[in-house]
DRENFI-14062 format. One record per residue (C-alpha): x, y, z. Coordinates in Angstrom, 2 decimals, decimal comma. Layout:
<<X; Y; Z>>;
...
***
This chain:
<<17,89; 22,11; 75,48>>;
<<16,74; 25,87; 76,81>>;
<<18,47; 29,04; 77,48>>;
<<17,89; 32,57; 79,74>>;
<<19,55; 35,39; 79,72>>;
<<18,81; 38,51; 81,85>>;
<<21,67; 40,21; 82,35>>;
<<23,65; 43,89; 83,08>>;
<<26,88; 45,78; 82,54>>;
<<28,41; 49,23; 82,56>>;
<<31,87; 49,59; 80,27>>;
<<33,13; 52,79; 79,43>>;
<<31,42; 52,50; 75,60>>;
<<28,36; 51,66; 76,44>>;
<<26,27; 50,01; 79,22>>;
<<25,54; 46,32; 78,16>>;
<<21,77; 45,37; 78,45>>;
<<20,56; 41,51; 77,29>>;
<<17,33; 39,63; 77,67>>;
<<16,31; 36,97; 75,97>>;
<<14,84; 33,70; 75,87>>;
<<15,37; 30,81; 73,45>>;
<<15,24; 26,87; 73,19>>;
<<16,39; 27,23; 69,30>>;
<<19,30; 24,96; 68,66>>;
<<20,67; 27,59; 66,94>>;
<<20,66; 31,41; 67,38>>;
<<22,40; 34,48; 65,23>>;
<<23,59; 37,07; 67,38>>;
<<23,94; 39,68; 64,78>>;
<<25,13; 43,97; 65,11>>;
<<27,78; 45,63; 63,78>>;
<<31,12; 45,69; 65,66>>;
<<31,47; 46,82; 69,44>>;
<<27,75; 46,50; 69,66>>;
<<28,11; 43,70; 72,86>>;
<<27,75; 40,65; 70,85>>;
<<31,58; 39,10; 72,38>>;
<<31,16; 40,51; 75,84>>;
<<27,50; 38,90; 75,96>>;
<<29,15; 35,31; 74,86>>;
<<32,57; 35,78; 77,39>>;
<<29,30; 36,54; 80,05>>;
<<27,51; 32,98; 78,92>>;
<<30,83; 31,42; 79,30>>;
<<31,80; 32,44; 82,73>>;
<<34,88; 34,29; 81,22>>;
<<33,50; 38,18; 82,43>>;
<<31,21; 38,30; 84,79>>;
<<28,02; 40,73; 84,85>>;
<<26,86; 43,37; 87,37>>;
<<23,74; 41,80; 87,79>>;
<<21,11; 39,81; 86,45>>;
<<21,22; 36,44; 85,62>>;
<<21,94; 33,68; 82,98>>;
<<20,54; 29,22; 83,22>>;
<<21,85; 27,12; 81,01>>;
<<19,52; 24,07; 80,36>>;
<<17,19; 24,79; 83,17>>;
<<20,95; 25,47; 85,52>>;
<<21,37; 28,73; 86,77>>;
<<25,19; 29,56; 86,47>>;
<<24,72; 33,43; 87,38>>;
<<22,30; 35,31; 89,72>>;
<<23,64; 38,47; 91,30>>;
<<20,81; 38,35; 94,01>>;
<<21,60; 34,80; 94,74>>;
<<25,21; 35,00; 94,25>>;
<<24,87; 32,41; 92,62>>;
<<28,12; 31,72; 90,12>>;
<<29,66; 29,39; 88,31>>;
<<32,93; 29,24; 87,63>>;
<<33,83; 28,34; 83,55>>;
<<35,41; 24,94; 84,32>>;
<<31,37; 23,69; 85,59>>;
<<29,94; 25,13; 83,06>>;
<<30,16; 22,73; 80,15>>;
<<30,17; 24,79; 77,81>>;
<<32,29; 24,78; 74,31>>;
<<34,03; 28,12; 72,96>>;
<<35,47; 28,66; 69,74>>;
<<36,97; 32,41; 70,04>>;
<<37,77; 34,38; 67,09>>;
<<41,70; 33,31; 66,53>>;
<<40,81; 30,24; 67,33>>;
<<43,29; 30,64; 70,51>>;
<<45,38; 26,70; 69,78>>;
<<48,36; 25,87; 71,62>>;
<<50,59; 26,74; 68,90>>;
<<53,75; 24,38; 70,95>>;
<<51,26; 20,94; 71,06>>;
<<50,23; 19,24; 67,92>>;
<<46,82; 18,31; 66,81>>;
<<45,46; 15,55; 68,73>>;
<<47,66; 17,62; 71,78>>;
<<45,18; 20,59; 71,23>>;
<<41,80; 18,63; 71,12>>;
<<43,02; 16,06; 74,06>>;
<<43,73; 19,73; 76,37>>;
<<40,34; 19,14; 78,53>>;
<<39,91; 15,32; 78,47>>;
<<43,55; 14,99; 81,17>>;
<<40,66; 13,75; 83,37>>;
<<40,58; 10,54; 81,57>>;
<<42,86; 7,21; 81,23>>;
<<44,97; 7,55; 78,27>>;
<<42,72; 5,46; 76,10>>;
<<39,60; 6,47; 76,27>>;
<<41,51; 9,78; 76,16>>;
<<43,33; 8,73; 72,90>>;
<<39,48; 7,13; 71,35>>;
<<37,74; 10,06; 71,67>>;
<<40,19; 12,48; 70,30>>;
<<40,24; 9,95; 67,11>>;
<<36,79; 10,19; 67,20>>;
<<36,48; 13,74; 67,11>>;
<<38,86; 14,55; 64,72>>;
<<37,22; 12,28; 62,01>>;
<<33,93; 13,66; 62,65>>;
<<36,53; 17,85; 61,90>>;
<<38,76; 15,92; 58,95>>;
<<41,74; 16,22; 60,85>>;
<<43,28; 12,39; 61,98>>;
<<45,46; 12,63; 59,25>>;
<<47,23; 15,86; 60,47>>;
<<46,88; 14,81; 64,17>>;
<<50,74; 15,31; 64,56>>;
<<51,03; 18,60; 63,17>>;
<<51,42; 21,79; 65,07>>;
<<49,43; 25,36; 64,57>>;
<<51,22; 26,77; 62,48>>;
<<51,26; 24,06; 60,07>>;
<<48,22; 24,01; 59,37>>;
<<45,68; 26,43; 57,11>>;
<<43,34; 28,91; 59,37>>;
<<40,80; 26,49; 57,88>>;
<<42,25; 23,31; 59,61>>;
<<42,75; 25,53; 62,01>>;
<<39,09; 25,86; 62,76>>;
<<38,61; 22,53; 62,69>>;
<<40,78; 21,53; 65,14>>;
<<39,20; 24,21; 67,14>>;
<<36,30; 22,99; 66,73>>;
<<37,13; 19,82; 67,58>>;
<<38,33; 21,05; 70,85>>;
<<34,62; 22,53; 71,61>>;
<<33,07; 19,23; 70,71>>;
<<35,00; 17,37; 72,24>>;
<<33,74; 18,89; 75,96>>;
<<30,44; 17,01; 75,19>>;
<<29,37; 21,24; 75,85>>;
<<25,37; 21,99; 76,80>>;
<<25,84; 24,88; 74,69>>;
<<28,47; 26,12; 71,99>>;
<<29,69; 29,83; 71,50>>;
<<30,88; 30,78; 68,30>>;
<<32,42; 34,00; 68,39>>;
<<32,76; 35,13; 64,27>>;
<<34,16; 31,87; 63,49>>;
<<34,58; 32,80; 59,69>>;
<<36,87; 35,55; 60,62>>;
<<40,59; 34,40; 60,84>>;
<<39,51; 32,50; 57,65>>;
<<40,81; 34,21; 53,83>>;
<<37,41; 34,84; 51,58>>;
<<37,57; 32,00; 49,28>>;
<<37,82; 29,33; 52,35>>;
<<34,42; 30,74; 54,22>>;
<<32,06; 29,23; 52,08>>;
<<33,49; 25,97; 51,78>>;
<<34,07; 25,86; 55,98>>;
<<30,17; 27,42; 56,78>>;
<<29,20; 24,81; 55,04>>;
<<30,80; 22,35; 56,85>>;
<<30,06; 24,63; 60,35>>;
<<26,02; 24,30; 59,45>>;
<<26,66; 20,33; 58,57>>;
<<27,95; 19,85; 62,57>>;
<<25,87; 21,89; 63,56>>;
<<22,98; 20,64; 62,20>>;
<<23,92; 17,19; 64,12>>;
<<25,36; 18,19; 67,25>>;
<<22,51; 17,63; 70,10>>;
<<23,00; 21,00; 71,92>>;
<<22,97; 24,78; 71,59>>;
<<24,17; 27,03; 69,16>>;
<<25,16; 30,57; 69,78>>;
<<26,69; 32,34; 66,40>>;
<<28,37; 35,78; 66,65>>;
<<28,73; 37,76; 62,90>>;
<<28,15; 40,98; 61,91>>;
<<27,60; 38,98; 58,14>>;
<<23,57; 39,27; 57,25>>;
<<24,00; 36,45; 54,73>>;
<<26,10; 34,08; 56,84>>;
<<23,70; 35,28; 59,92>>;
<<20,53; 34,14; 57,95>>;
<<21,76; 30,77; 56,72>>;
<<22,95; 29,21; 59,74>>;
<<20,81; 30,44; 62,61>>;
<<17,37; 29,82; 63,24>>;
<<16,32; 32,67; 65,68>>;
<<19,08; 36,25; 65,83>>;
<<19,46; 38,56; 68,57>>;
<<20,05; 42,13; 67,46>>;
<<22,44; 43,85; 68,51>>;
<<23,32; 47,91; 68,26>>;
<<25,28; 49,74; 71,32>>;
<<25,11; 46,95; 74,24>>;
<<21,17; 46,15; 73,37>>;
<<18,87; 43,42; 72,12>>;
<<17,23; 45,90; 70,22>>;
<<14,93; 42,85; 68,74>>;
<<15,13; 39,10; 68,95>>;
<<12,95; 35,94; 67,35>>;
<<12,75; 34,71; 64,70>>;
<<15,08; 35,77; 61,67>>;
<<12,19; 35,55; 58,48>>;
<<10,52; 37,60; 60,70>>;
<<13,02; 40,08; 61,05>>;
<<13,85; 40,58; 58,28>>;
<<10,62; 40,72; 56,88>>;
<<9,41; 43,23; 59,88>>;
<<11,91; 44,95; 61,55>>;
<<10,40; 47,01; 64,58>>;
<<13,18; 49,78; 64,54>>;
<<14,99; 52,47; 62,67>>;
<<18,07; 50,39; 63,64>>;
<<17,63; 46,38; 63,07>>;
<<16,53; 47,60; 59,32>>;
<<19,90; 49,02; 59,03>>;
<<21,71; 46,37; 60,58>>;
<<19,66; 43,53; 58,54>>;
<<21,28; 45,55; 55,64>>;
<<18,05; 47,74; 53,93>>;
<<20,07; 50,83; 51,69>>;
<<16,16; 52,62; 51,28>>;
<<15,13; 54,10; 53,84>>;
<<13,51; 57,51; 54,69>>;
<<11,76; 59,46; 57,45>>;
<<7,35; 60,29; 56,11>>;
<<5,41; 63,20; 57,04>>;
<<2,81; 63,07; 60,23>>;
<<-0,55; 61,07; 59,51>>;
<<-3,05; 63,73; 58,02>>;
<<-6,40; 63,53; 58,01>>;
<<-7,45; 65,14; 54,83>>;
<<-4,88; 62,42; 52,94>>;
<<-5,03; 59,32; 55,08>>;
<<-3,99; 56,63; 52,51>>;
<<-0,72; 58,45; 51,67>>;
<<2,85; 59,05; 52,88>>;
<<5,08; 61,72; 52,35>>;
<<9,21; 60,55; 52,36>>;
<<10,63; 63,26; 52,61>>;
<<14,30; 62,98; 51,38>>;
<<12,48; 60,60; 48,44>>;
<<9,94; 63,67; 47,76>>;
<<7,56; 61,32; 46,64>>;
<<4,10; 59,90; 47,81>>;
<<3,34; 56,50; 49,13>>;
<<0,11; 54,45; 49,18>>;
<<-1,06; 52,41; 51,86>>;
<<-3,57; 51,23; 54,01>>;
<<-5,50; 53,94; 55,68>>;
<<-4,09; 52,10; 59,42>>;
<<-0,63; 51,67; 58,47>>;
<<-0,05; 55,63; 57,01>>;
<<-1,39; 56,66; 60,14>>;
<<1,30; 55,55; 62,77>>;
<<4,44; 55,30; 60,61>>;
<<7,69; 57,44; 61,28>>;
<<9,68; 55,95; 58,24>>;
<<9,48; 53,71; 55,70>>;
<<11,60; 51,28; 53,89>>;
<<12,71; 49,01; 50,77>>;
<<15,09; 46,70; 50,30>>;
<<17,47; 46,66; 47,37>>;
<<16,47; 43,26; 45,89>>;
<<12,39; 44,37; 46,89>>;
<<12,10; 46,91; 44,43>>;
<<11,04; 46,57; 40,20>>;
<<11,39; 47,62; 37,52>>;
<<7,79; 48,50; 36,15>>;
<<7,35; 47,94; 32,45>>;
<<3,79; 49,84; 32,50>>;
<<5,82; 53,06; 32,81>>;
<<4,49; 54,79; 35,95>>;
<<0,67; 53,16; 35,64>>;
<<1,49; 50,70; 39,13>>;
<<0,28; 51,58; 42,33>>;
<<4,00; 53,11; 44,00>>;
<<6,14; 53,41; 40,62>>;
<<8,29; 56,14; 40,26>>;
<<10,51; 57,85; 36,95>>;
<<14,10; 57,51; 37,67>>;
<<17,70; 58,53; 36,84>>;
<<20,10; 57,12; 37,63>>;
<<23,37; 58,41; 39,50>>;
<<25,51; 55,20; 38,71>>;
<<26,04; 51,67; 38,67>>;
<<28,76; 49,23; 40,55>>;
<<28,41; 46,23; 39,05>>;
<<29,31; 42,75; 40,50>>;
<<30,02; 39,38; 38,51>>;
<<26,06; 38,60; 38,78>>;
<<25,18; 41,07; 40,47>>;
<<23,98; 44,99; 39,54>>;
<<24,23; 48,11; 42,32>>;
<<21,62; 50,44; 40,44>>;
<<22,01; 53,90; 42,10>>;
<<19,25; 55,84; 41,72>>;
<<17,34; 59,10; 42,19>>;
<<13,34; 59,89; 41,93>>;
<<12,30; 62,59; 39,87>>;
<<9,71; 64,30; 41,25>>;
<<8,32; 67,56; 39,69>>;
<<11,38; 69,56; 40,71>>;
<<13,61; 67,71; 39,96>>;
<<15,36; 64,87; 41,85>>;
<<15,09; 63,24; 45,54>>;
<<17,53; 64,36; 48,07>>;
<<18,87; 60,65; 49,06>>;
<<19,65; 58,47; 46,62>>;
<<18,63; 54,71; 46,51>>;
<<19,77; 51,51; 45,91>>;
<<18,56; 48,89; 43,26>>;
<<20,10; 45,82; 43,47>>;
<<19,35; 43,38; 40,10>>;
<<20,70; 40,82; 38,12>>;
<<23,03; 41,18; 35,30>>;
<<20,50; 39,56; 33,14>>;
<<17,75; 41,93; 33,78>>;
<<19,49; 45,22; 33,90>>;
<<21,49; 44,50; 30,46>>;
<<17,71; 43,46; 28,90>>;
<<16,61; 46,69; 30,07>>;
<<18,97; 48,96; 29,61>>;
<<19,22; 48,11; 26,54>>;
<<15,54; 48,13; 25,37>>;
<<14,86; 51,47; 27,26>>;
<<16,51; 54,80; 28,13>>;
<<13,78; 55,81; 30,89>>;
<<12,71; 53,77; 33,42>>;
<<10,54; 53,26; 35,90>>;
<<10,22; 51,21; 39,05>>;
<<7,63; 50,39; 41,60>>;
<<7,73; 49,27; 45,49>>;
<<5,60; 46,58; 45,65>>;
<<3,13; 47,29; 49,00>>;
<<3,86; 43,89; 50,60>>;
<<7,81; 44,55; 50,56>>;
<<6,86; 47,95; 52,20>>;
<<8,91; 48,05; 55,82>>;
<<7,32; 50,14; 58,03>>;
<<8,64; 51,70; 60,97>>;
<<6,70; 53,45; 63,69>>;
***
């Protein structure tokens, strides 16, 4: 399966400009609300028409502004899972799933509905109405309705947004199993970093109507190419740096952190910003003897059942860093550190630093 999207569309809030190609089975659209993710899905499905560009699904051109090609949604073989699932309230579960199968004879339609309700474990509730179902059950019915069309591409717009928190983990696991077995291509829209990483092989990072970066999820998280991508992928600690100075080749000065970071000379020359993810910060037992190690002043602690977020400032000769940094650490580790010592040092491992040119 291949998907090629090169489109532009002008809106009052922003200009949508999306360019990417993929043959991966599950692609994630990640970015804040209003960044253009759902609108791109609508364009792929044919529910919105771009101003210009081209869309190709599995070798078939469904939109080309120059060639005046526009294939209607009903002929694109696209399955769409809407945020609110869009089930017909006056129809039963089996009637909702069968809605797009009216061209088949009654027996074949009945068998296919039966098969797909079994896939999503909803056969026992086939006579119920949407109002009688939980959010997770409604989602499964909507997935069955999308899959029964045997689409070449499956579009899922914020599939867990309508679910309570306690249902999301279980439904995510079930959805991942379905996507693993699905022969076509899937796009999952989300603004949840962890959800996108678990479900998808490749990611398109959206910001203000544009895809800032597209590629394998591991590469994007390890080496984001710009400041916005680093922020969208969850980097809590980012700082601008001083320009490279000839007399201090392997060192950069972090303005807001008020500290120097030692780097490879070639890397230091090109940087505009530097970052480190909260969970990559390490406790330094050597108390400042390690490279890129700093004494810290703890400002606040936010504790959850399993993790602790430590908010701190770097201690400098003049006082403290201007910005507050975040350190994500396990409860057990933090209890040990906090009980054993009064003065805490942390280090920034060079291989974990995010270097932004």
